[in-house]
C-alpha positions in Angstrom: 10.7 14.1 -1.0 14.3 13.8 0.4 14.8 12.1 -3.7 13.4 14.3 -5.4 15.5 16.9 -3.4 18.8 15.1 -3.5 18.2 15.1 -7.5 17.1 18.9 -7.8 20.0 19.8 -5.9 22.0 17.9 -8.3 20.5 20.2 -10.9 17.9 17.2 -12.3 14.4 18.6 -11.3 12.1 15.8 -11.2 8.6 16.1 -13.2 6.7 13.1 -10.5 7.9 11.6 -7.9 5.7 8.5 -6.7 6.6 6.3 -3.7 4.3 3.3 -2.4 5.7 1.6 0.9 4.8 -1.7 2.0 5.3 -1.7 5.8 5.7 -5.7 7.1 5.0 -6.5 10.5 6.1 -9.7 12.4 5.7 -10.7 16.0 8.4 -12.1 18.3 8.1 -13.0 22.2 8.2 -8.9 23.0 5.3 -8.5 20.5 5.0 -6.9 17.2 7.7 -5.5 15.0 8.6 -4.1 11.6 10.6 -6.3 9.8 10.8 -5.2 6.5 10.1 -1.9 4.9 9.5 -2.5 0.4 9.5 0.9 -1.1 8.4 1.1 -4.6 9.4 4.5 -6.6 8.2 5.8 -9.8 10.1 8.7 -11.0 9.6 11.0 -14.2 13.7 13.0 -14.0 14.7 14.8 -17.4 17.9 14.6 -18.4 19.3 11.9 -15.9 20.8 8.6 -16.9 19.4 5.4 -14.7 23.0 4.9 -12.9 22.9 8.4 -11.7 19.3 8.6 -10.7 20.0 5.0 -8.8 23.1 7.0 -7.5 20.5 9.5 -5.6 18.1 6.6 -4.7 21.2 4.8 -2.8 22.0 8.1 -1.0 18.5 9.1 0.1 18.2 5.2 1.2 21.3 5.5 3.5 20.6 9.0 4.8 16.7 8.1 5.2 15.6 9.5 8.5 12.9 6.5 8.6 15.9 4.5 8.3 18.1 5.7 10.4 15.4 6.1 13.6 14.4 2.7 12.7 17.9 1.2 12.5 16.6 -2.2 14.0 15.1 -3.0 10.8 16.7 -5.4 9.6 15.5 -4.5 5.8 14.7 -1.7 3.7 14.4 -2.7 0.1 14.0 0.0 -2.4 12.9 -0.9 -6.4 13.0 2.4 -8.3 12.3 3.3 -11.7 13.1 6.0 -14.0 10.4 6.4 -16.1 11.2 9.4 -19.0 
């Protein structure tokens, strides 16, 4: 939703944005923890080029409430594909 909002606010209204999240758990001496989140995004956004799309993806990742709330997560990867 945040990516769609970011794009729409810039004048690029998405036709669809589908996101899949793979959350990886690990265990240390204190118990289980999330150590990696991998997001796969497929989006259809008319009239936007891939470079601009990727800028919005990175902006959304950086400002993501989950990313900020779980700041202890060492890695959040996003693979975003623009399908026009």
